[in-house]
C-alpha positions as CSV (number, residue, x, y, z in Angstrom):
1,X,-43.7,113.8,28.5
2,X,-40.9,111.2,28.2
3,X,-37.7,111.6,30.1
4,X,-34.4,112.2,28.3
5,X,-33.2,108.6,29.0
6,X,-36.4,107.1,27.6
7,X,-36.0,109.2,24.4
8,X,-32.3,108.0,24.1
9,X,-33.5,104.4,24.4
10,X,-36.2,104.9,21.7
11,X,-33.8,106.6,19.2
12,X,-31.2,103.9,19.8
13,X,-33.8,101.1,19.3
14,X,-35.0,102.7,16.1
15,X,-31.5,103.1,14.7
16,X,-30.7,99.5,15.6
17,X,-33.8,98.2,13.8
18,X,-33.3,100.4,10.8
19,X,-29.5,100.0,10.8
20,X,-29.1,103.8,10.9
21,X,-30.8,107.1,11.5
22,X,-30.7,109.3,8.4
23,X,-33.1,112.1,9.2
24,X,-34.8,113.4,12.4
25,X,-37.6,115.9,11.8
26,X,-38.6,117.7,15.0
27,X,-42.2,119.1,14.4
28,X,-43.2,119.9,17.9
29,X,-45.5,122.8,18.5
30,X,-48.6,123.8,20.2
31,X,-50.1,125.5,23.2
32,X,-51.7,122.5,24.9
33,X,-55.2,123.2,26.2
34,X,-57.5,125.8,24.7
35,X,-58.7,128.9,26.5
36,X,-57.6,132.3,27.6
37,X,-53.9,132.6,28.4
38,X,-54.7,134.5,31.6
39,X,-56.5,131.4,33.0
40,X,-53.5,129.1,32.5
41,X,-51.8,127.7,35.6
42,X,-48.4,126.3,36.3
43,X,-49.3,122.8,35.1
44,X,-50.4,124.2,31.8
45,X,-47.2,126.3,31.4
46,X,-45.0,123.3,32.3
47,X,-46.8,121.2,29.7
48,X,-46.2,123.9,27.0
49,X,-42.5,124.0,27.8
50,X,-42.2,120.2,27.8
51,X,-43.9,119.9,24.4
52,X,-42.2,122.8,22.7
53,X,-38.8,122.8,24.2
54,X,-37.9,119.8,26.3
55,X,-39.2,117.2,23.7
56,X,-37.2,118.8,20.9
57,X,-34.0,119.1,23.0
58,X,-34.2,115.5,24.3
59,X,-34.9,114.1,20.8
60,X,-32.2,116.2,19.1
61,X,-29.7,115.2,21.7
62,X,-30.4,111.5,21.3
63,X,-30.4,111.7,17.5
64,X,-27.2,113.8,17.4
65,X,-25.4,111.0,19.4
66,X,-26.5,108.5,16.7
67,X,-25.7,110.8,13.8
68,X,-22.2,111.5,15.1
69,X,-21.5,107.8,15.5
70,X,-22.6,107.3,11.9
71,X,-20.7,110.3,10.8
72,X,-23.7,111.3,8.7
73,X,-27.3,112.3,9.0
74,X,-29.6,115.3,9.2
75,X,-31.6,116.9,12.0
76,X,-34.4,119.2,10.9
77,X,-36.3,121.3,13.3
78,X,-39.6,123.0,12.2
79,X,-41.0,125.7,14.3
80,X,-44.1,127.9,13.9
81,X,-43.4,131.5,13.1
82,X,-45.7,134.4,12.4
83,X,-46.7,134.2,8.8
84,X,-45.6,130.6,8.2
85,X,-43.0,128.0,9.1
86,X,-39.3,128.4,9.5
87,X,-36.9,125.5,9.0
88,X,-33.5,125.0,10.6
89,X,-31.3,122.3,9.3
90,X,-28.3,121.0,11.3
91,X,-25.9,119.0,9.1
92,X,-23.5,116.7,10.8
93,X,-20.9,115.3,8.5
94,X,-18.2,114.3,11.0
95,X,-18.2,114.0,14.8
96,X,-16.0,117.1,14.9
97,X,-18.0,119.3,12.5
98,X,-21.5,120.5,13.0
99,X,-23.0,123.3,10.9
């Protein structure tokens, strides 16, 4: 799993090449390896947290910095939910306002 600083570098490099970052779609999710939950060890649990939480937080943080500099952009986070997908949209229109 990439470190926060590596994610920031990647997002900044993309925004520089593309001239801006209009939309970030976080679509992380999964449970890693297959098998009974009771047999999972600490390494497996750490991998699940890294994939489902840390990656989304690092990427959102890096993208938010770029979106705020631009004073426009969208961050969309999809997450699995029983019975389907739930979508959360964070809209940043100015550096001082986030909804």
